C-alpha positions as CSV (number, residue, x, y, z in Angstrom):
1,X,-8.6,15.5,-16.5
2,X,-9.8,14.4,-19.9
3,X,-8.5,16.2,-22.9
4,X,-10.9,18.0,-25.2
5,X,-10.4,18.3,-28.9
6,X,-10.5,21.3,-31.2
7,X,-11.4,19.1,-34.1
8,X,-8.1,19.5,-35.9
9,X,-6.0,16.5,-37.0
10,X,-2.2,15.9,-36.8
11,X,0.0,14.9,-39.7
12,X,-0.4,11.3,-38.6
13,X,-4.2,11.5,-38.8
14,X,-4.8,11.4,-35.1
15,X,-6.7,14.3,-33.4
16,X,-4.5,17.0,-31.8
17,X,-5.4,17.3,-28.1
18,X,-6.4,20.7,-26.6
19,X,-5.1,20.8,-23.0
20,X,-7.3,21.7,-20.0
21,X,-6.5,24.6,-17.8
22,X,-5.2,22.3,-15.0
23,X,-2.9,20.5,-17.5
24,X,-1.4,23.8,-18.7
25,X,-0.8,25.0,-15.1
26,X,1.0,21.7,-14.4
27,X,3.6,22.7,-17.0
28,X,4.6,25.9,-15.1
29,X,8.1,25.8,-13.7
30,X,7.1,27.5,-10.4
31,X,4.2,29.2,-8.6
32,X,5.2,32.7,-9.8
33,X,5.0,31.5,-13.4
34,X,1.6,30.0,-12.8
35,X,0.3,33.2,-11.3
36,X,1.8,35.3,-14.1
37,X,0.6,33.0,-16.8
38,X,-3.0,33.0,-15.4
39,X,-3.1,36.8,-15.7
40,X,-2.2,36.4,-19.4
41,X,-4.8,33.7,-20.0
42,X,-7.4,36.2,-21.2
43,X,-7.9,37.7,-24.7
44,X,-7.0,41.3,-23.6
45,X,-3.2,41.3,-24.2
46,X,-3.3,39.0,-27.2
47,X,-3.6,39.7,-30.9
48,X,-2.8,37.7,-34.1
49,X,-3.6,34.4,-32.5
50,X,-4.1,31.3,-34.6
51,X,-3.6,27.6,-34.9
52,X,-3.0,25.0,-37.6
53,X,-3.6,21.3,-38.2
54,X,-0.2,20.2,-37.0
55,X,-0.8,21.3,-33.4
56,X,0.9,24.7,-33.5
57,X,-0.7,27.7,-31.7
58,X,0.7,31.2,-31.8
59,X,0.0,34.8,-30.9
60,X,1.4,38.3,-30.1
61,X,1.3,39.3,-26.4
62,X,1.4,43.0,-25.5
63,X,4.2,43.7,-23.0
64,X,5.7,46.8,-21.4
65,X,7.6,47.7,-24.6
66,X,6.3,48.9,-27.9
67,X,6.9,45.6,-29.6
68,X,4.6,42.6,-28.6
69,X,6.2,39.3,-27.7
70,X,6.0,36.6,-30.4
71,X,4.9,33.4,-28.8
72,X,4.5,30.0,-30.4
73,X,3.8,26.5,-29.0
74,X,4.0,23.2,-30.8
75,X,1.6,21.1,-28.7
76,X,2.7,17.8,-30.2
77,X,6.1,18.2,-28.6
78,X,5.4,20.1,-26.6
79,X,7.9,22.8,-27.6
80,X,7.9,26.6,-26.9
81,X,9.4,29.7,-28.3
82,X,9.0,33.3,-27.2
83,X,10.8,36.5,-28.0
84,X,10.7,37.6,-24.3
85,X,14.0,37.6,-22.2
86,X,12.7,35.1,-19.6
87,X,14.9,32.2,-18.7
88,X,12.0,30.1,-17.4
89,X,10.6,27.3,-19.5
90,X,7.9,27.6,-20.5
91,X,7.6,31.3,-19.9
92,X,4.5,33.1,-18.7
93,X,3.6,34.1,-22.3
94,X,3.6,30.5,-23.5
95,X,1.5,29.5,-20.4
96,X,-0.9,32.4,-21.0
97,X,-1.3,31.4,-24.7
98,X,-2.2,27.8,-23.8
99,X,-4.5,29.0,-21.0
100,X,-6.3,31.2,-23.4
101,X,-6.8,28.3,-25.8
102,X,-8.0,26.0,-23.0
103,X,-10.7,28.5,-22.0
104,X,-11.5,30.2,-25.3
105,X,-10.9,28.0,-28.4
106,X,-12.8,30.5,-30.6
107,X,-9.8,32.8,-30.3
108,X,-7.7,30.4,-32.3
109,X,-9.2,30.1,-35.7
110,X,-7.4,27.7,-38.1
111,X,-5.0,29.8,-40.3
112,X,-1.8,29.7,-42.2
113,X,1.2,30.3,-39.8
114,X,2.7,33.8,-39.8
115,X,6.2,34.0,-41.3
116,X,7.9,34.0,-38.0
117,X,5.9,31.0,-36.9
118,X,6.6,29.1,-40.1
119,X,10.3,29.8,-39.8
120,X,10.4,28.4,-36.2
121,X,8.4,25.4,-37.1
122,X,10.5,24.6,-40.1
123,X,13.7,24.9,-38.1
124,X,12.4,22.7,-35.3
125,X,11.3,20.0,-37.8
126,X,14.6,20.2,-39.6
127,X,16.5,19.6,-36.3
128,X,14.2,16.8,-35.4
129,X,14.9,15.1,-38.8
130,X,18.7,15.5,-38.2
131,X,18.6,13.9,-34.8
132,X,16.0,11.3,-35.7
133,X,13.5,12.6,-33.2
134,X,12.2,15.7,-31.3
135,X,12.5,17.1,-27.9
136,X,10.8,19.7,-25.8
137,X,13.5,22.2,-26.7
138,X,13.2,21.6,-30.4
139,X,16.0,19.1,-30.8
140,X,19.8,19.4,-30.9
141,X,22.0,19.8,-33.9
142,X,23.9,17.0,-35.4
143,X,26.9,16.0,-33.3
144,X,30.4,15.5,-34.6
145,X,32.4,12.3,-34.6
146,X,33.3,10.8,-31.2
147,X,36.9,9.8,-30.4
148,X,36.2,6.4,-28.9
149,X,39.8,5.8,-27.8
150,X,40.0,9.1,-25.9
151,X,36.5,8.5,-24.4
152,X,37.6,5.0,-23.2
153,X,40.8,6.4,-21.6
154,X,38.8,9.1,-19.8
155,X,36.4,6.5,-18.5
156,X,39.2,4.3,-17.2
157,X,40.9,7.2,-15.4
158,X,37.6,8.2,-13.8
159,X,36.9,4.6,-12.7
160,X,40.4,4.5,-11.0
161,X,39.5,7.7,-9.1
162,X,36.2,6.3,-8.0
163,X,37.8,3.1,-6.9
164,X,40.2,5.1,-4.8
165,X,37.3,7.0,-3.3
166,X,35.4,3.8,-2.5
167,X,38.4,2.3,-0.7
168,X,38.9,5.5,1.4
169,X,35.2,5.5,2.2
170,X,35.4,1.9,3.4
171,X,38.2,2.8,5.8
172,X,36.2,5.8,7.1
173,X,33.1,3.6,7.7
174,X,35.3,1.1,9.5
175,X,36.7,3.8,11.8
176,X,33.2,5.1,12.4
177,X,31.9,1.7,13.5
178,X,34.9,1.0,15.7
179,X,34.4,4.4,17.5
180,X,30.7,3.7,18.0
181,X,27.8,5.3,16.1
182,X,26.3,6.9,19.2
183,X,29.3,9.2,19.4
184,X,28.9,10.6,15.9
185,X,26.4,13.3,17.0
186,X,29.3,15.0,18.9
187,X,31.4,15.3,15.7
188,X,29.0,17.7,14.0
189,X,28.2,17.9,10.3
190,X,31.8,18.8,9.4
191,X,32.9,15.2,9.6
192,X,30.3,14.2,6.9
193,X,30.9,17.3,4.7
194,X,34.7,16.7,4.6
195,X,34.1,13.0,3.7
196,X,31.6,14.0,1.0
197,X,34.1,16.5,-0.4
198,X,36.6,13.7,-0.7
199,X,34.1,11.7,-2.7
200,X,33.6,14.7,-5.0
201,X,37.3,14.8,-5.6
202,X,37.1,11.1,-6.5
203,X,34.5,12.0,-9.1
204,X,31.8,9.9,-7.3
205,X,28.9,12.3,-6.8
206,X,26.6,9.4,-5.9
207,X,28.7,8.4,-3.0
208,X,29.1,12.1,-1.9
209,X,25.3,12.5,-1.9
210,X,24.8,9.4,0.3
211,X,27.5,10.6,2.7
212,X,25.7,14.0,3.1
213,X,22.5,12.2,3.8
214,X,24.3,10.4,6.7
215,X,25.1,13.7,8.3
216,X,21.4,14.6,8.5
217,X,20.4,11.4,10.3
218,X,22.0,12.3,13.6
219,X,19.5,15.2,14.1
220,X,16.5,13.3,12.9
221,X,15.0,12.4,16.3
222,X,14.7,9.4,18.5
223,X,16.1,6.1,17.1
224,X,18.7,7.8,14.9
225,X,21.6,5.4,15.6
226,X,19.5,2.5,14.1
227,X,18.7,4.6,11.0
228,X,22.4,5.6,10.7
229,X,23.5,2.0,10.9
230,X,21.0,1.0,8.2
231,X,22.3,3.7,5.9
232,X,25.9,2.9,6.6
233,X,25.2,-0.7,5.7
234,X,23.7,0.4,2.3
235,X,26.7,2.6,1.7
236,X,29.0,-0.2,2.5
237,X,27.1,-2.5,0.1
238,X,27.5,0.1,-2.7
239,X,31.2,0.4,-2.0
240,X,31.8,-3.3,-2.1
241,X,29.6,-3.7,-5.2
242,X,31.7,-1.1,-7.0
243,X,35.0,-2.7,-6.0
244,X,33.6,-6.1,-7.2
245,X,31.6,-4.8,-10.2
246,X,33.5,-7.1,-12.6
247,X,31.8,-10.1,-11.0
248,X,28.3,-8.7,-11.1
249,X,25.6,-9.5,-13.7
250,X,25.5,-6.8,-16.4
251,X,22.2,-5.2,-15.2
252,X,23.3,-4.9,-11.6
253,X,26.7,-3.6,-12.6
254,X,25.0,-0.9,-14.6
255,X,22.9,0.0,-11.6
256,X,26.0,0.2,-9.4
257,X,27.7,2.6,-12.0
258,X,24.6,4.8,-11.9
259,X,24.4,4.8,-8.1
260,X,28.0,5.9,-7.6
261,X,27.4,8.8,-10.1
262,X,28.9,7.7,-13.4
263,X,27.1,9.1,-16.5
264,X,25.1,6.6,-18.5
265,X,23.4,6.8,-21.8
266,X,20.2,5.4,-23.1
267,X,21.0,2.3,-25.1
268,X,18.2,-0.2,-24.8
269,X,15.9,-1.2,-27.6
270,X,13.4,1.7,-28.4
271,X,9.8,1.2,-27.3
272,X,7.1,3.0,-29.2
273,X,3.8,3.2,-27.4
274,X,1.0,5.6,-26.4
275,X,2.4,6.9,-23.1
276,X,0.0,8.3,-20.5
277,X,1.7,11.2,-18.6
278,X,1.0,10.2,-14.9
279,X,2.8,13.0,-13.0
280,X,5.4,15.7,-13.3
281,X,7.2,17.4,-10.4
282,X,10.4,19.2,-9.6
283,X,12.9,18.5,-6.8
284,X,15.5,21.1,-5.8
285,X,19.0,19.7,-5.1
286,X,21.4,22.5,-4.3
287,X,21.7,24.7,-7.4
288,X,20.2,22.0,-9.6
289,X,16.5,21.4,-10.1
290,X,15.5,17.8,-11.2
291,X,12.2,17.4,-13.0
292,X,10.7,13.9,-13.0
293,X,8.0,12.9,-15.4
294,X,6.3,9.5,-15.0
295,X,4.7,7.7,-18.0
296,X,2.7,4.6,-18.5
297,X,2.7,2.7,-21.8
298,X,-0.8,1.6,-22.8
299,X,0.4,-1.2,-25.1
300,X,3.6,-2.4,-23.4
301,X,2.4,-2.0,-19.8
302,X,5.8,-0.4,-18.9
303,X,6.3,2.5,-16.6
304,X,9.0,5.0,-17.6
305,X,10.7,7.9,-15.9
306,X,12.0,10.9,-17.9
307,X,14.6,13.1,-16.1
308,X,15.6,16.6,-17.0
309,X,17.7,19.2,-15.1
310,X,17.8,22.9,-14.7
311,X,20.7,24.9,-13.3
312,X,21.7,28.5,-12.6
313,X,18.1,29.8,-12.3
314,X,16.8,27.9,-15.3
315,X,13.9,25.5,-15.0
316,X,14.3,22.1,-16.7
317,X,13.5,22.2,-20.4
318,X,11.3,19.2,-20.7
319,X,7.6,19.6,-19.8
320,X,4.6,17.4,-20.7
321,X,0.9,17.9,-19.9
322,X,-0.2,15.7,-17.1
323,X,-3.1,13.5,-18.1
324,X,-2.3,13.6,-21.8
325,X,-1.3,10.6,-23.8
326,X,1.7,11.0,-26.2
327,X,2.5,8.7,-29.1
328,X,6.3,8.4,-28.7
329,X,9.3,6.2,-28.9
330,X,11.4,5.9,-25.7
331,X,14.9,4.4,-25.3
332,X,15.5,2.9,-21.8
333,X,18.7,3.3,-19.8
334,X,20.6,0.2,-18.6
335,X,20.3,-0.9,-15.0
336,X,17.9,-2.7,-12.7
337,X,14.3,-2.2,-13.7
338,X,15.2,0.0,-16.6
339,X,12.6,2.6,-15.6
340,X,14.6,5.7,-16.8
341,X,14.2,6.4,-20.5
342,X,15.0,9.1,-23.0
343,X,12.5,10.2,-25.7
344,X,13.9,9.4,-29.1
345,X,11.0,10.4,-31.3
346,X,7.5,11.8,-30.6
347,X,4.6,11.5,-33.1
348,X,1.8,13.5,-31.4
349,X,-0.4,14.1,-28.4
350,X,-3.8,12.5,-28.0
351,X,-6.5,12.2,-25.4
352,X,-6.2,10.2,-22.2
353,X,-8.2,7.0,-21.9
354,X,-8.4,6.6,-18.1
355,X,-6.0,5.3,-15.5
356,X,-3.5,2.4,-15.9
357,X,-4.3,-1.0,-14.3
358,X,-3.9,-0.9,-10.6
359,X,-3.2,-3.3,-7.8
360,X,-4.6,-3.8,-4.3
361,X,-2.8,-2.1,-1.4
362,X,-1.9,-5.4,0.1
363,X,0.0,-6.5,-3.0
364,X,2.1,-3.3,-3.3
365,X,4.9,-4.1,-0.7
366,X,5.7,-7.3,-2.7
367,X,6.1,-5.2,-5.8
368,X,8.5,-2.9,-4.1
369,X,10.4,-5.9,-2.6
370,X,10.8,-7.4,-6.0
371,X,12.2,-4.2,-7.4
372,X,14.8,-4.1,-4.5
373,X,16.2,-7.4,-5.9
374,X,17.3,-5.5,-9.0
375,X,18.4,-2.3,-7.2
376,X,19.1,-2.7,-3.4
377,X,19.5,1.1,-3.1
378,X,16.1,1.9,-4.5
379,X,14.3,4.5,-2.3
380,X,10.8,4.0,-3.9
381,X,9.0,2.3,-6.8
382,X,6.1,3.5,-8.9
383,X,2.8,1.8,-8.1
384,X,-0.8,2.4,-9.1
385,X,-3.2,1.5,-6.3
386,X,-6.8,0.5,-7.1
387,X,-9.8,1.2,-4.9
388,X,-8.1,2.7,-1.9
389,X,-9.6,5.2,0.6
390,X,-7.5,7.8,2.4
391,X,-8.2,7.5,6.2
392,X,-6.5,9.1,9.2
393,X,-4.3,6.9,11.4
394,X,-2.5,7.4,14.7
395,X,0.7,8.7,12.9
396,X,-0.9,10.6,10.1
397,X,-2.8,9.1,7.1
398,X,-3.0,5.8,5.3
399,X,-4.5,4.4,2.1
400,X,-6.8,1.6,3.0
401,X,-8.1,-1.1,0.7
402,X,-11.8,-0.5,0.3
403,X,-12.7,-4.2,0.1
404,X,-10.2,-5.9,2.4
405,X,-11.4,-7.5,5.7
406,X,-15.1,-6.6,5.3
407,X,-17.5,-9.3,6.4
408,X,-20.4,-10.0,4.0
409,X,-23.3,-7.8,5.2
410,X,-21.2,-6.0,7.8
411,X,-21.2,-2.3,8.0
412,X,-18.4,-0.4,6.4
413,X,-15.3,-0.4,8.5
414,X,-15.8,-3.9,10.0
415,X,-12.9,-6.4,9.8
416,X,-13.2,-10.1,9.3
417,X,-11.0,-10.6,12.4
418,X,-12.8,-8.0,14.5
419,X,-14.4,-8.9,17.8
420,X,-16.9,-7.2,20.0
421,X,-14.1,-6.1,22.3
422,X,-11.9,-4.9,19.4
423,X,-13.5,-2.1,17.4
424,X,-12.5,-1.6,13.8
425,X,-10.9,1.8,13.0
426,X,-11.7,2.1,9.3
427,X,-12.2,0.2,6.1
428,X,-8.9,-1.5,6.7
429,X,-5.7,-0.8,8.6
430,X,-2.1,-1.9,8.8
431,X,-3.0,-4.8,11.1
432,X,-4.7,-6.6,8.2
433,X,-1.9,-5.8,5.8
434,X,-4.3,-4.0,3.5
435,X,-3.4,-0.4,4.2
436,X,-0.3,1.6,3.4
437,X,0.9,4.6,5.4
438,X,1.2,7.9,3.5
439,X,4.9,9.0,3.4
440,X,5.7,11.9,5.8
441,X,6.8,14.1,2.9
442,X,3.2,14.1,1.5
443,X,1.5,15.0,4.8
444,X,2.4,18.7,4.6
445,X,1.4,19.1,0.9
446,X,-2.0,20.5,-0.2
447,X,-2.3,17.5,-2.5
448,X,-3.2,15.3,0.5
449,X,-6.3,17.3,1.2
450,X,-7.1,17.3,-2.5
451,X,-6.9,13.5,-2.4
452,X,-9.2,13.3,0.6
453,X,-11.7,15.6,-1.0
454,X,-11.6,13.7,-4.2
455,X,-12.3,10.4,-2.4
456,X,-15.1,11.8,-0.2
457,X,-14.9,8.6,1.8
458,X,-15.1,6.4,-1.3
459,X,-12.5,4.4,-3.3
460,X,-10.2,6.1,-5.8
461,X,-7.3,5.0,-8.0
462,X,-4.0,6.6,-7.0
463,X,-0.5,6.7,-8.6
464,X,2.6,7.3,-6.6
465,X,5.8,5.9,-5.3
466,X,6.0,3.3,-2.5
467,X,9.1,3.1,-0.4
468,X,10.3,2.3,3.1
469,X,8.9,5.6,4.4
470,X,5.4,4.8,3.0
471,X,3.4,5.7,-0.1
472,X,3.8,9.2,-1.7
473,X,0.7,10.0,-3.9
474,X,1.4,12.0,-7.1
475,X,-1.9,11.7,-9.0
476,X,-5.4,10.3,-8.6
477,X,-8.4,9.7,-10.7
478,X,-11.9,10.8,-9.6
479,X,-14.2,7.9,-8.9
480,X,-16.0,8.1,-12.2
481,X,-18.8,5.6,-12.7
482,X,-19.3,2.7,-10.3
483,X,-18.8,-0.8,-11.8
484,X,-20.6,-4.0,-10.8
485,X,-19.0,-5.3,-7.6
486,X,-18.2,-1.9,-6.1
487,X,-15.2,-1.0,-8.3
488,X,-14.7,2.2,-10.2
489,X,-13.9,3.0,-13.8
490,X,-11.7,6.0,-12.9
491,X,-12.5,9.3,-14.4
492,X,-10.3,12.4,-15.0
493,X,-6.8,12.7,-13.6
494,X,-5.9,15.1,-10.8
495,X,-2.3,15.9,-10.0
496,X,-1.4,15.9,-6.3
497,X,2.2,17.3,-6.5
């Protein structure tokens, strides 16, 4: 999805991007909001619409009451404000306003902001100046002084509780192994839930979450004792790493603290770049919804992960248009890989310029393996695959390298090691090491069929996460123009989650 421009410029002199319909819908917190926002994406319920050169758009939306809802969006944030009582973020009125602009730019003539718009914009920019940056919610107020001694004592007390929990968990794992893993399915889920509750009491939510995952393995089908042993080994490794954290290198020690569930703050050197928004998706975890936003820095070549959380029926506050490129400064968190980051300041939103550099499918496992050196408990690692084709396999689907294994002049699907008695079963497969299985979680999502349709049997560029369960595709670029040698330039971005 390429961004189009309305011709206006931002305060920095760069053009302000006008989002496409698909990008706006990607901001919706749920399917109900997308449906409701789509109904408001026409001119009928709107009046007083306008826009200015800073990237702000606003309008009055007629509702069930006598007073219309006042809605304003700062597209450089993005940030949203609406007088409606909705607890969703962005609300259906903000979505409808952006959808109207995406489909009918003539409805938003350049104008001076209304008083209520100017007041909100001024307050947002004042808060951003106080905090040295901006956020999707408009920025927080200045914080008071921190009592460092009290904070240090609280951290020490919590570390002591976590240590006690880790020691208790080690004893329970030992008892489990001595009793035999095959017998754990007769204990039911109560055994795991009680152990997880003990880890919560020890203020180690990361350990508690891993214990709960163990409880689900016994009912996961054939071969579960092997999977249970593997996960117990990883949990044992995390326990012993915490107990010996003083002897670990600083990056690995920071990773261990994060994995057991201790809060960490962004403290690395800030990186300013033009960040391409690769994907955005929500994951429910009990009463909390976690939103993950993947970014790629054009200049630095770094991949960054932004996390935000919503609780008690509220969607996460932060939302970015997938496919856009934002000029922003990010501060990384400590730990292996340093992928997670926090926005410290944002300067504007501009148009996308195509996909990031990709790698061949055969090279991807080595990239994931290198990441495991920094974080042995890593479930998956972000990867952009170049020139892959989704093809069916015996167990589901896989992404096959479009160029691997083909003999010069041979028909598509022939392998260099194929014989007359061994027919090839696609452009490449796992036997050649040039195909990656698609993760089971992705097989039931509509995005898989969107990817297949986008490919049409030809090579595409795909971004996603590669882990021990396979490759989970999040976004893809349409083939675009063909390059010499059979490659593709990569056209507009399509979100798959």
